[in-house]
C-alpha positions in Angstrom: -15.7 17.0 11.9 -16.3 14.2 9.0 -12.9 13.4 7.6 -12.1 12.2 4.3 -10.9 9.2 5.6 -9.5 7.9 9.1 -8.2 5.0 10.5 -10.7 2.5 12.2 -8.6 1.0 15.5 -11.0 -1.6 17.9 -10.4 -2.6 21.3 -8.9 -5.8 19.8 -6.4 -4.0 18.0 -5.1 -2.0 21.1 -4.8 -5.2 23.3 -3.0 -6.8 21.1 -0.5 -4.2 20.1 -0.2 -4.0 24.1 0.7 -7.4 24.3 4.0 -7.1 22.2 5.1 -3.8 23.5 4.9 -5.6 26.9 6.3 -9.0 26.6 8.0 -9.2 22.9 10.7 -8.2 21.0 9.9 -4.3 19.6 11.6 -4.7 15.9 13.2 -8.0 14.4 10.8 -10.5 16.2 8.2 -12.8 15.0 5.5 -10.6 14.7 7.1 -9.4 11.2 7.0 -13.0 9.9 3.0 -13.3 11.2 2.3 -10.1 9.5 3.7 -10.8 6.2 2.1 -14.4 5.9 -1.2 -12.9 6.5 -1.0 -10.4 4.2 0.7 -13.3 1.3 -1.7 -15.6 2.5 -4.3 -13.2 2.3 -3.4 -12.1 -1.4 -2.3 -15.5 -2.8 1.0 -14.3 -3.2 4.2 -16.6 -2.2 6.0 -14.1 -0.4 5.7 -11.1 1.4 8.0 -8.3 2.6 7.2 -5.7 5.2 8.8 -2.3 5.0 8.5 0.8 6.8 6.5 2.5 4.1 4.6 2.1 0.6 7.5 4.5 -0.8 10.7 2.4 0.6 8.5 -0.9 -1.0 8.7 0.6 -4.4 11.6 1.7 -4.1 13.8 -1.5 -2.9 11.1 -3.2 -5.7 13.2 -0.8 -7.9 16.5 -1.9 -7.1 15.4 -5.7 -6.8 14.8 -5.9 -10.4 18.2 -4.8 -11.0 17.6 -2.5 -14.2 21.0 -0.2 -15.3 20.9 3.4 -14.4 19.3 5.8 -16.8 16.3 3.1 -17.9 13.0 4.3 -18.5 10.1 3.3 -16.2 6.3 4.1 -17.6 4.1 5.5 -14.8 1.0 7.0 -13.8 1.0 11.1 -13.3 -2.2 10.7 -11.5 -0.9 9.3 -8.1 0.9 10.6 -5.0 4.6 11.6 -5.3 6.0 8.5 -4.6 5.1 6.4 -7.5 7.8 8.6 -9.2 10.1 9.6 -7.0 10.6 6.2 -6.1 12.3 5.4 -9.9 14.3 8.8 -9.4 15.3 7.2 -6.2 16.9 4.0 -8.3 18.5 6.2 -10.9 16.2 5.5 -13.3 14.0 8.1 -15.4 10.0 8.4 -14.9 8.1 8.4 -18.1 4.9 9.4 -17.8 1.3 7.6 -19.8 -1.6 9.2 -20.0 -5.0 8.1 -17.6 -8.5 6.7 -18.5 -10.9 9.8 -18.4 -13.5 7.4 -16.7 -11.7 6.0 -14.4 -8.4 7.6 -13.0 -6.2 4.5 -14.3 -3.3 4.3 -16.3 -4.6 4.1 -20.1 -3.6 0.9 -22.1 -4.1 3.3 -25.3 -1.6 5.6 -23.6 0.9 3.1 -22.7 1.2 1.1 -26.0 1.5 4.5 -27.8 4.6 5.9 -25.1 6.2 2.2 -26.2 6.0 2.9 -29.5 8.5 6.1 -28.5 10.4 4.8 -25.9 12.8 1.7 -24.6 11.0 1.5 -21.5 12.3 -1.4 -18.9 9.4 -1.3 -16.1 5.8 0.2 -16.3 4.2 0.8 -12.8 0.1 0.9 -12.9 -1.2 2.9 -10.0 -4.6 1.4 -8.9 -6.0 4.6 -8.6 -8.6 5.0 -5.9 -8.7 1.1 -5.1 -9.8 -0.1 -8.6 -7.4 -2.4 -10.3 -5.9 -1.2 -13.7 -6.7 -3.7 -16.7 -4.0 -6.0 -15.6 -4.3 -8.2 -18.4 -4.2 -5.6 -21.0 -1.2 -4.1 -19.5 0.7 -7.7 -18.7 -0.1 -8.4 -22.4 1.4 -5.5 -23.8 4.8 -5.7 -22.0 5.3 -9.4 -22.4 5.4 -9.1 -25.8 8.6 -6.6 -25.1 9.8 -8.3 -21.8 9.1 -5.1 -20.0 8.7 -5.9 -16.1 5.4 -4.6 -14.0 5.8 -3.1 -10.3 1.8 -3.0 -9.5 1.5 0.3 -7.2 -1.4 -0.9 -5.2 -0.8 1.4 -2.3 -4.6 2.1 -2.8 -5.6 -1.8 -3.3 -5.7 -3.8 -0.8 -8.7 -6.1 -0.7 -9.3 -5.7 -4.4 -9.7 -8.1 -7.2 -9.1 -8.3 -11.0 -12.5 -9.7 -13.0 -10.5 -12.6 -13.5 -11.3 -13.2 -9.2 -7.2 -13.4 -8.4 -6.9 -10.5 -5.5 -4.7 -7.6 -6.0 -1.2 -8.7 -4.9 -1.3 -12.1 -5.8 1.2 -10.7 -8.9 -0.9 -12.7 -11.5 0.1 -10.0 -14.1 3.1 -8.6 -12.7 6.5 -9.3 -10.9 5.7 -7.4 -8.0 3.1 -5.5 -6.0 3.7 -2.8 -3.2 1.0 -1.8 -0.8 0.2 1.0 1.7 -0.7 1.2 5.5 -1.0 4.5 6.1 -4.1 5.1 8.4 -6.2 6.2 5.6 -5.6 3.0 3.4 -8.0 -0.5 3.4 -5.7 -1.4 6.9 -3.1 0.4 8.8 0.2 0.0 10.9 0.3 3.7 11.5 3.1 3.8 8.7 4.2 0.9 6.8 4.0 -1.4 3.6 4.4 -4.4 1.8 6.4 -5.7 -1.2 4.4 -9.1 -2.7 6.2 -11.3 -5.2 6.1 -15.2 -6.6 9.2 -15.0 -7.5 12.3 -16.2 -4.7 15.0 -14.4 -5.9 13.2 -11.2 -5.9 12.2 -12.2 -2.7 15.5 -12.7 -1.1 16.7 -9.6 -2.9 14.2 -7.6 -1.2 15.5 -8.7 2.2 18.3 -7.7 2.0 18.1 -4.5 0.7 15.1 -3.4 3.4 18.1 -4.2 6.2 21.5 -2.6 5.2 22.1 -5.4 2.0 22.9 -7.7 5.2 22.8 -11.4 4.6 22.5 -13.5 7.3 22.1 -17.2 6.2 25.4 -19.7 6.1 23.6 -20.9 3.1 24.5 -17.4 1.2 27.1 -15.9 2.9 29.9 -15.6 0.5 33.1 -15.3 2.9 33.9 -18.7 4.2 36.9 -17.9 6.5 35.3 -15.3 8.0 31.7 -16.7 8.3 33.5 -20.2 10.6 35.5 -21.3 13.2 36.8 -24.7 13.2 34.2 -25.5 10.3 31.4 -24.4 12.7 29.2 -21.7 11.9 30.0 -18.1 13.6 26.6 -17.2 15.4 27.2 -13.6 15.6 28.3 -13.4 11.5 26.8 -11.0 9.0 27.8 -10.1 5.6 26.8 -6.6 4.0 26.5 -7.9 0.3 24.8 -4.6 -1.1 24.1 -1.0 -0.3 21.0 -1.5 1.2 18.3 0.6 3.5 17.2 0.9 7.0 13.7 -0.1 5.6 12.5 -2.6 8.3 9.0 -2.3 10.1 8.8 -2.6 14.1 7.2 -5.4 15.5 4.5 -3.0 16.9 3.1 -1.9 13.5 3.2 -5.7 12.5 1.2 -6.7 15.4 -1.4 -4.0 14.4 -1.1 -5.1 11.0 -1.6 -8.4 11.6 -4.8 -7.8 13.9 -6.1 -5.6 11.1 -5.9 -8.3 8.8 -8.2 -9.9 10.7 -11.0 -7.3 9.7 -10.0 -7.0 6.1 -12.7 -8.2 4.7 -15.3 -6.6 6.5 -13.4 -3.3 5.8 -13.6 -4.1 2.3 -17.4 -4.7 2.3 -18.3 -1.6 4.1 -16.4 0.2 1.8 -17.9 -1.1 -1.0 -21.8 -0.6 0.3 -20.6 3.2 0.7 -19.0 3.1 -2.4 -22.8 1.8 -4.3 -24.6 4.2 -2.0 -23.2 7.4 -3.4 -23.9 6.3 -6.5 -27.5 6.4 -6.0 -27.0 9.6 -4.8 -25.1 10.8 -7.7 -27.1 9.5 -10.4 -29.6 12.3 -9.9 -27.5 15.4 -9.2 -26.6 17.6 -12.1 -22.7 18.3 -13.1 -21.7 15.7 -10.5 -20.2 12.6 -12.2 -19.5 9.3 -10.0 -16.5 7.0 -11.9 -15.1 3.6 -11.5 -19.3 2.6 -11.2 -18.8 -0.5 -13.5 -16.3 -2.0 -11.3 -17.4 -1.5 -7.5 -17.4 -5.3 -6.8 -13.5 -5.6 -7.8 -12.4 -2.2 -5.8 -10.5 -1.7 -2.4 -12.4 1.7 -2.4 -9.5 3.8 -0.7 -11.3 6.4 -2.4 -14.5 7.8 -4.0 -13.8 10.4 -6.5 -16.3 12.4 -8.3 -16.0 14.6 -11.5 -17.8 17.9 -10.9 -17.8 20.0 -14.2 -17.1 23.5 -12.3 -17.3 25.2 -16.2 -21.4 24.8 -15.6 -21.5 25.7 -11.9 -20.8 28.9 -10.7 -18.6 28.3 -7.7 -14.8 26.9 -8.1 -13.7 24.3 -6.2 -11.5 25.7 -3.3 -14.7 27.7 -2.7 -16.4 24.4 -2.6 -14.5 22.9 -0.4 -14.4 25.7 1.9 -18.3 25.8 2.0 -18.2 22.1 2.8 -15.5 22.2 5.3 -17.4 25.3 7.3 -20.3 22.3 7.3 -18.2 19.8 9.0 -17.2 18.0 5.9 -13.3 17.6 4.7 -12.6 16.6 1.1 -9.5 16.3 -0.9 -8.0 16.4 -4.1 -6.3 13.6 -5.4 -4.1 14.0 -7.2 -2.2 17.3 -8.6 -0.6 15.6 -11.8 2.9 14.7 -10.7 4.2 16.5 -14.1 3.0 19.9 -12.8 4.9 19.7 -9.6 8.0 22.3 -9.4 10.4 19.6 -8.9 9.2 17.6 -11.9 8.7 20.7 -14.3 12.3 21.8 -13.7 13.2 18.4 -15.0 11.2 19.3 -18.2 7.9 17.4 -17.5 4.8 18.8 -18.4 1.2 17.9 -19.3 0.9 18.6 -22.7 0.6 14.7 -24.0 -1.5 14.3 -21.0 -4.9 15.9 -21.5 -7.1 13.3 -19.6 -4.9 13.8 -16.4 -4.8 17.3 -16.7 -9.1 17.3 -17.3 -9.6 15.3 -14.6 -7.5 16.7 -12.1 -9.6 19.9 -13.1 -12.5 18.3 -12.1 -11.9 15.8 -9.3 -13.0 15.6 -6.0 -12.6 12.8 -3.2 -15.7 12.5 -0.5 -15.4 10.9 2.7 -14.9 7.2 2.5 -13.9 5.0 5.9 -15.8 2.1 7.2 -17.1 4.0 10.6 -18.9 6.1 8.1 -22.1 6.1 9.4 -25.2 6.4 6.5 -26.8 9.2 8.6 -22.8 11.1 7.9 -22.7 9.7 4.2 -26.4 11.3 3.5 -24.9 14.5 5.4 -22.7 15.0 2.6 -24.9 14.9 -0.5 -27.2 16.7 1.0 -24.7 19.8 1.8 -23.2 19.0 -1.2 -26.5 18.9 -3.5 -27.5 22.4 -1.7 -24.2 24.2 -2.0 -24.2 23.6 -6.1 -27.6 23.9 -6.1 -27.7 27.2 -4.3 -24.4 28.7 -6.8 -26.5 28.5 -9.7 
């Protein structure tokens, strides 16, 4: 089977992780800090806080900004559920702006329309498929209204803006959140990280990921309990806020640290695969590649195409089944969040999100991952083309 994506694990990764398992702390050890520093250096941010998942990262990112309960947050309807769920976890209210029809990313024009009708505290742009949103424009829009920005970069480790900075540098945002699920740019099995250039946010994130606990003697509040005869108690800790158990293990961090050594190689291969697909699909009727003008900026977590199913005589489900029978796994990214039963029960609809709905009805994600060979990629395109031609 050719999966739509998969991890790329080498013997070097396995040996490095094995050393940690045999000889080092399995949690709350030095590997976490090494991994955090490697990511921060790579993206160009001052601080990075590793967490158990990108969902956890989004959750504590919202909490670190300390907006009042009921504050409204704009995000994209075309994303994984955690983009919106994390807003609700934080006692905030998600508001959906529409996407750009040709990229799948949050539309700056739609964002402006939302801001005319709602008082918004935070905007969470989602870098769909690994291509950065127009963060310069979004930052300009938000700065005028003093709106905070959290970049949902779950797809985008290794991506860069048109201005050259890497996603995660927080050049245009307060915080950025990455995912290390096995299908992402690198993997830690499960896991995520939050980057920021704000020291106060960084310190708040550290507490929130670990039960709200503060251990530094410089920041403790109870000077009586924290010391004996004016000497700091080595066991002392304080729970200063309601936090969570969102820590990453050293085993995961070790894998991530090892994987970071190959991140440039992984992204280069993904971009090469995407550009080959572009050439193939330029010649296939009723199939359109998207994001083709941003190949050198995107991390290419996904390779989504748009198929005009109204013009071909086969449904998307039937097409996917036929591809699967030929050993090719495809996927749909994503069902618009407002269409999910939970969100429908809260009153959300896609009535004002025509691009999101139309995109969902046409999109299909094809296999893309560093170990996808040229022969397998040609098989994907050849098989898809044959099925579409035979459907007429």
